[in-house]
C-alpha positions as CSV (number, residue, x, y, z in Angstrom):
1,M,9.7,-98.8,-78.8
2,E,13.4,-98.3,-80.8
3,T,11.4,-98.0,-83.9
4,V,9.6,-95.4,-82.5
5,V,12.4,-93.5,-81.2
6,F,13.8,-93.7,-84.6
7,G,11.1,-92.8,-86.5
8,L,10.9,-89.5,-84.4
9,I,14.4,-88.8,-84.8
10,L,14.2,-88.7,-88.7
11,I,11.1,-86.7,-88.0
12,Y,12.8,-84.0,-86.6
13,I,15.8,-84.3,-88.8
14,F,13.4,-83.4,-91.7
15,F,11.5,-80.9,-89.9
16,I,14.9,-78.9,-89.0
17,L,16.2,-79.6,-92.7
18,Y,12.5,-78.2,-93.9
19,E,12.7,-75.2,-91.6
20,K,16.6,-74.1,-92.6
21,K,15.3,-74.5,-96.4
22,E,12.7,-72.6,-95.8
23,L,14.4,-69.8,-93.9
24,E,16.8,-69.2,-96.8
25,K,14.1,-68.7,-99.1
26,N,12.0,-66.1,-97.3
27,R,15.9,-64.4,-96.6
28,K,16.5,-64.0,-100.6
29,K,13.4,-62.6,-101.1
30,I,14.2,-59.5,-98.6
31,K,16.7,-57.0,-100.0
32,F,17.8,-55.4,-96.9
33,I,17.7,-56.8,-93.2
34,I,18.7,-54.1,-90.8
35,H,19.7,-55.9,-87.4
36,I,20.5,-53.5,-84.3
37,N,21.9,-54.2,-81.3
38,G,23.3,-52.3,-78.3
39,I,22.6,-52.1,-74.7
40,R,20.3,-49.1,-74.9
41,G,18.1,-47.2,-77.4
42,K,17.5,-50.4,-79.3
43,S,14.0,-50.1,-80.0
44,T,14.2,-45.8,-80.2
45,V,16.7,-46.5,-83.3
46,S,15.0,-49.1,-84.6
47,R,12.0,-46.7,-84.7
48,L,13.9,-44.1,-85.5
49,I,15.1,-45.8,-88.8
50,D,11.7,-47.1,-89.8
51,A,10.1,-43.5,-89.6
52,G,13.5,-42.0,-91.6
53,L,13.2,-44.8,-94.4
54,R,9.2,-45.0,-94.9
55,D,8.4,-42.9,-97.6
56,G,5.2,-44.4,-99.3
57,N,7.2,-46.2,-101.9
58,R,9.3,-48.5,-100.1
59,K,8.0,-51.6,-98.3
60,V,9.6,-51.2,-94.9
61,F,8.6,-53.9,-91.7
62,T,9.9,-52.9,-88.4
63,K,9.9,-55.3,-85.0
64,V,11.1,-54.3,-81.9
65,T,11.3,-56.2,-78.5
66,G,11.1,-52.9,-76.4
67,T,9.3,-52.3,-73.4
68,S,6.7,-55.1,-75.1
69,P,6.8,-57.1,-78.1
70,K,5.2,-55.2,-81.4
71,Y,6.0,-54.8,-85.1
72,I,5.5,-52.0,-87.4
73,D,3.2,-53.1,-90.6
74,I,4.6,-52.2,-93.7
75,D,1.2,-49.9,-93.5
76,G,2.7,-47.9,-90.6
77,I,0.0,-49.7,-88.2
78,E,2.1,-50.9,-85.2
79,K,0.5,-54.1,-83.8
80,D,1.4,-56.2,-80.7
81,I,3.3,-59.5,-80.7
82,K,1.7,-62.5,-79.1
83,R,4.1,-64.8,-77.1
84,R,2.9,-68.0,-75.6
85,G,6.0,-68.3,-73.1
86,K,9.3,-66.3,-72.6
87,A,11.2,-64.8,-75.5
88,N,13.1,-67.0,-77.9
89,I,15.1,-65.9,-81.0
90,R,13.0,-68.1,-83.2
91,E,10.6,-65.4,-83.6
92,Q,12.9,-64.1,-85.4
93,I,12.2,-67.0,-88.1
94,K,8.4,-66.0,-88.2
95,I,8.9,-62.5,-88.5
96,I,11.6,-63.2,-91.8
97,K,8.4,-65.2,-93.1
98,H,6.2,-62.7,-92.6
99,A,8.1,-60.4,-93.7
100,A,8.9,-62.0,-97.0
101,K,4.9,-63.1,-97.2
102,R,4.4,-59.0,-97.9
103,N,7.3,-59.0,-100.1
104,V,9.3,-56.3,-97.7
105,E,12.0,-54.2,-99.0
106,I,13.7,-53.4,-95.4
107,L,13.5,-55.2,-92.9
108,I,14.3,-53.9,-89.6
109,L,14.4,-56.0,-86.1
110,E,16.4,-55.6,-82.9
111,C,18.0,-58.1,-81.7
112,M,16.5,-60.6,-78.8
113,A,19.3,-62.5,-78.0
114,V,21.6,-61.7,-74.7
115,K,24.2,-64.2,-74.3
116,P,27.3,-64.2,-76.9
117,E,26.5,-67.1,-78.6
118,L,23.0,-66.6,-78.8
119,Q,23.8,-63.4,-80.6
120,K,26.4,-65.4,-82.9
121,I,23.5,-68.1,-84.0
122,C,21.0,-65.2,-84.7
123,E,23.2,-63.4,-86.8
124,E,25.2,-66.2,-88.9
125,K,22.1,-68.6,-89.2
126,I,18.9,-66.5,-88.8
127,I,19.3,-62.9,-89.8
128,K,21.9,-62.6,-92.2
129,A,22.1,-58.8,-92.1
130,N,23.1,-56.3,-94.7
131,I,23.7,-53.6,-92.0
132,A,24.0,-53.8,-88.5
133,V,23.8,-51.6,-85.9
134,I,25.5,-50.9,-82.3
135,T,23.8,-48.4,-80.4
136,N,26.3,-48.3,-77.2
137,V,28.3,-50.1,-75.0
138,R,27.3,-50.2,-71.2
139,E,27.2,-51.9,-68.2
140,D,25.0,-54.0,-68.2
141,H,23.8,-58.0,-68.3
142,L,26.9,-58.3,-66.7
143,D,26.2,-62.3,-65.8
144,E,25.4,-62.9,-69.7
145,M,27.7,-60.8,-71.6
146,G,31.1,-60.0,-69.4
147,A,31.6,-58.1,-66.3
148,T,34.0,-55.4,-68.5
149,L,33.2,-53.0,-70.9
150,D,35.6,-55.0,-73.1
151,E,33.8,-57.9,-72.4
152,I,30.5,-56.3,-73.5
153,A,31.5,-55.1,-76.7
154,K,33.0,-58.5,-77.7
155,S,29.6,-60.0,-77.0
156,L,27.9,-57.1,-79.1
157,G,29.8,-57.9,-82.4
158,E,29.1,-61.3,-82.7
159,M,26.0,-59.8,-84.3
160,V,28.6,-57.9,-87.1
161,P,27.6,-59.7,-90.3
162,K,29.7,-60.8,-93.2
163,N,30.6,-58.5,-96.1
164,G,27.9,-55.9,-95.2
165,K,28.2,-52.9,-93.3
166,L,28.2,-51.7,-89.2
167,F,27.3,-48.7,-87.9
168,L,27.8,-47.7,-84.4
169,G,26.6,-45.0,-82.0
170,E,29.8,-44.1,-80.1
171,G,33.2,-43.9,-80.9
172,H,34.8,-45.7,-78.3
173,Y,35.1,-49.2,-79.5
174,F,35.5,-48.1,-83.2
175,D,39.2,-49.5,-83.8
176,F,38.3,-52.8,-81.9
177,Y,34.7,-53.2,-84.6
178,K,37.3,-51.6,-87.6
179,E,39.3,-54.7,-87.0
180,M,36.8,-57.4,-86.3
181,G,35.0,-55.6,-89.7
182,N,38.1,-56.1,-91.7
183,I,38.1,-59.8,-91.2
184,R,34.5,-60.4,-91.5
185,K,34.9,-57.8,-94.5
186,T,32.2,-55.6,-93.2
187,K,32.6,-52.2,-93.8
188,V,32.6,-49.7,-90.4
189,F,31.1,-46.5,-89.7
190,V,30.1,-44.2,-86.4
191,S,28.0,-41.5,-86.5
192,K,30.1,-38.1,-86.1
193,R,27.0,-35.5,-87.4
194,L,25.7,-34.9,-83.9
195,K,23.3,-31.7,-84.4
196,Q,21.9,-30.0,-81.3
197,E,19.0,-29.6,-83.1
198,Y,18.0,-33.6,-83.4
199,E,17.7,-33.4,-79.1
200,E,14.6,-32.1,-80.4
201,I,13.2,-35.7,-81.0
202,D,15.7,-37.8,-79.1
203,F,19.3,-38.7,-77.8
204,I,21.9,-36.6,-80.3
205,E,23.5,-40.2,-80.9
206,N,20.2,-42.1,-81.5
207,V,19.2,-39.9,-83.8
208,A,22.3,-38.9,-85.6
209,L,23.2,-43.0,-85.9
210,A,19.6,-43.5,-87.8
211,I,20.1,-40.6,-89.7
212,E,23.4,-42.0,-90.9
213,V,21.8,-45.5,-91.4
214,C,18.7,-44.0,-93.9
215,Y,21.8,-42.1,-95.4
216,S,23.0,-45.4,-96.7
217,L,20.3,-46.3,-98.0
218,G,19.5,-43.2,-100.3
219,V,17.5,-41.0,-97.8
220,D,18.9,-37.3,-97.7
221,R,19.9,-36.6,-94.5
222,D,17.5,-33.6,-93.9
223,V,14.5,-35.4,-95.1
224,A,15.2,-38.5,-92.6
225,F,15.4,-35.9,-90.2
226,E,12.2,-34.6,-90.8
227,R,10.4,-37.9,-91.2
228,M,11.9,-38.4,-87.8
229,K,9.7,-36.2,-85.7
230,N,6.6,-38.5,-86.4
231,Y,7.9,-41.6,-85.0
232,K,6.2,-44.0,-83.2
233,R,8.0,-43.7,-79.8
234,D,8.3,-47.0,-77.7
235,L,6.1,-46.7,-74.4
236,G,8.8,-47.2,-72.4
237,V,11.0,-44.3,-73.8
238,L,11.3,-41.5,-71.3
239,R,8.3,-39.7,-70.7
240,E,6.9,-36.6,-68.4
241,L,3.9,-37.0,-66.1
242,E,2.7,-34.1,-64.6
243,F,-0.1,-33.8,-61.4
244,K,-0.5,-31.8,-58.8
245,N,-0.2,-32.7,-55.6
246,K,-2.4,-32.4,-52.1
247,F,-0.3,-28.7,-51.5
248,G,-1.3,-27.8,-55.0
249,K,2.0,-28.0,-55.9
250,N,3.5,-29.3,-59.5
251,I,5.0,-32.4,-59.7
252,S,6.7,-33.4,-62.8
253,F,7.3,-37.4,-62.6
254,I,10.1,-38.4,-65.5
255,N,9.9,-41.9,-66.3
256,A,13.3,-43.1,-66.8
257,L,12.3,-46.9,-66.0
258,A,13.4,-48.0,-69.2
259,A,17.0,-46.5,-69.0
260,N,18.1,-48.8,-66.4
261,D,21.9,-48.1,-66.2
262,P,23.6,-45.2,-64.4
263,D,25.3,-43.4,-67.7
264,S,22.2,-43.6,-69.5
265,T,20.6,-42.8,-66.5
266,Q,22.8,-39.5,-66.4
267,K,22.0,-38.3,-69.8
268,I,18.4,-37.9,-69.5
269,I,19.1,-36.1,-66.0
270,E,21.5,-33.7,-68.2
271,M,19.7,-33.8,-71.2
272,Y,15.7,-32.8,-69.4
273,N,17.8,-30.1,-67.2
274,R,19.8,-28.3,-70.1
275,T,16.0,-28.4,-71.7
276,S,13.3,-28.6,-68.9
277,G,12.7,-27.9,-65.2
278,G,13.4,-24.5,-64.4
279,E,14.3,-24.1,-60.6
280,R,12.1,-26.7,-58.8
281,K,13.5,-29.6,-56.3
282,R,15.1,-32.2,-58.1
283,Y,14.5,-35.8,-56.3
284,L,16.0,-39.6,-57.6
285,M,13.2,-42.8,-57.5
286,I,15.5,-45.6,-57.8
287,N,13.1,-48.7,-58.1
288,N,15.1,-52.3,-58.0
289,R,14.5,-55.5,-59.2
290,R,15.4,-59.0,-57.1
291,D,17.2,-60.8,-59.5
292,R,19.5,-57.4,-60.9
293,I,22.0,-57.2,-57.9
294,S,24.6,-56.5,-60.1
295,R,22.5,-53.7,-61.2
296,M,21.5,-52.1,-58.1
297,Q,25.0,-52.3,-56.9
298,Q,26.0,-49.8,-60.1
299,F,22.8,-47.7,-59.1
300,V,24.7,-47.4,-55.6
301,E,27.6,-46.3,-56.7
302,F,25.7,-44.1,-58.8
303,T,24.2,-42.6,-55.6
304,K,27.0,-42.0,-53.7
305,R,28.1,-40.0,-56.9
306,Y,25.5,-38.0,-57.3
307,E,23.0,-37.3,-54.5
308,K,24.2,-34.1,-53.8
309,N,22.4,-33.0,-57.1
310,F,19.0,-34.6,-55.5
311,E,17.0,-33.1,-52.4
312,K,16.0,-36.8,-51.3
313,I,16.8,-40.5,-53.1
314,F,13.4,-42.6,-53.0
315,I,14.1,-46.1,-52.7
316,S,11.6,-48.7,-53.9
317,G,10.9,-52.5,-55.3
318,E,12.3,-56.0,-54.3
319,N,15.5,-54.8,-53.2
320,K,14.9,-51.5,-51.6
321,N,15.9,-52.6,-48.1
322,I,19.3,-53.9,-49.3
323,F,19.8,-50.5,-51.2
324,Y,19.4,-48.8,-48.0
325,R,21.8,-51.0,-45.9
326,E,24.2,-50.6,-48.4
327,L,24.0,-46.8,-48.1
328,K,22.4,-46.1,-44.8
329,N,25.8,-44.9,-43.3
330,Q,26.9,-43.0,-45.5
331,S,23.6,-40.9,-47.3
332,S,21.1,-38.7,-44.8
333,K,18.8,-38.1,-47.7
334,L,17.8,-42.1,-48.4
335,E,13.8,-42.8,-47.9
336,I,11.8,-46.0,-48.4
337,I,8.5,-45.9,-50.1
338,D,6.0,-48.0,-51.2
339,G,3.6,-46.2,-53.5
340,I,3.0,-42.3,-54.2
341,E,2.3,-41.0,-50.9
342,R,5.5,-39.4,-50.2
343,F,5.0,-37.4,-53.7
344,E,1.5,-36.2,-52.2
345,T,4.4,-34.1,-49.0
346,L,6.1,-32.4,-51.6
347,K,6.0,-28.6,-50.3
348,E,7.2,-27.1,-53.5
349,D,7.2,-27.4,-56.9
350,S,9.3,-30.6,-57.7
351,I,10.7,-32.8,-60.5
352,I,11.2,-36.5,-59.7
353,F,13.7,-38.5,-62.1
354,A,12.5,-42.5,-61.4
355,V,15.0,-44.6,-62.6
356,G,16.4,-48.3,-62.1
357,N,14.1,-50.9,-63.8
358,I,10.4,-50.6,-64.7
359,C,9.1,-54.1,-63.3
360,G,6.9,-54.6,-60.2
361,K,6.7,-52.0,-58.2
362,G,7.6,-49.4,-61.1
363,K,4.9,-50.2,-63.0
364,E,2.5,-49.7,-60.4
365,I,3.8,-46.3,-59.6
366,V,3.7,-45.8,-63.0
367,S,0.5,-47.0,-62.6
368,L,-0.7,-44.6,-60.1
369,I,0.5,-41.5,-61.5
370,E,-0.9,-42.0,-64.8
371,N,-4.2,-42.3,-63.7
372,R,-4.4,-39.1,-62.2
373,G,-1.3,-37.2,-64.4
374,I,-1.1,-35.0,-67.1
375,H,0.9,-36.8,-69.9
376,N,3.7,-35.1,-71.8
377,E,6.3,-36.9,-74.1
């Protein structure tokens, strides 16, 4: 028995050493790896950079997690990644191997790790990026990344490479990351060219960040911007669905369920109000998920702050009753919903901002509206 166990241990050690050697060999074949991290906008920024770098000459390969895991091959075709079981950072090893076989010049990887120790392993042992990107620092994954913004910023910094470049979408933590960059001999940049015209593509900060990364790789900023106008959007990105309810009223359903923190939610609402909507009545729908209590509490505070901007606050999802109890003595605008029946009864042209979380009831509600609505991006 001991001989068998010893033999299995030897086989395992051999496998680990072989895999490490293969990974190193494959990594050397790829000239640039861009590693995208942050709390919001990772998939979008990955896709924007992908679009900005594609010129027909460079072989660009991009892998995102987003709403569902996908990769964009060197020919620009998007394909699903089929997983067996839960997501695992070892998936990045397979992607690097696949990219090396395709003779990829630039590989763009959305960070898979959440826990800081896994982010560190992912960067130092697997990816070894030339360029790192941190889109923003927001309050999310508080149980795994830290209870404060400072702690979250530190967690995100675990994937800052050595002897590379780090691009930041926001300047709030520039000094912190600059100090970290000095230790790791990595240059740190923050995107400052924030142009209003970028908003026609996505959030200004996301587009500006992606353009700076492309510029660092030799692409003219204006050229990158033009290419990004046709970037391949993630299915979970901000979308508008329009339908007429039973009273013949025009209802715009803004699916912002992927932006599941209050700061991003507020940015989406402000951006939409600047560019669309007119004088329609505004409603807010918050979908909750059972295992996201800390996020639910964030939206409780968000509701207290901004409920005055909405006619009603519709609450759905697994924690809807808890959410309601938290606010019932402070707000008369709360309504619990289980589907879209309530939207049918709105008697004026209206806009419904759906936020919180896409899981569970959120997907169900979006599906019901998609089956009868007109889709706009």
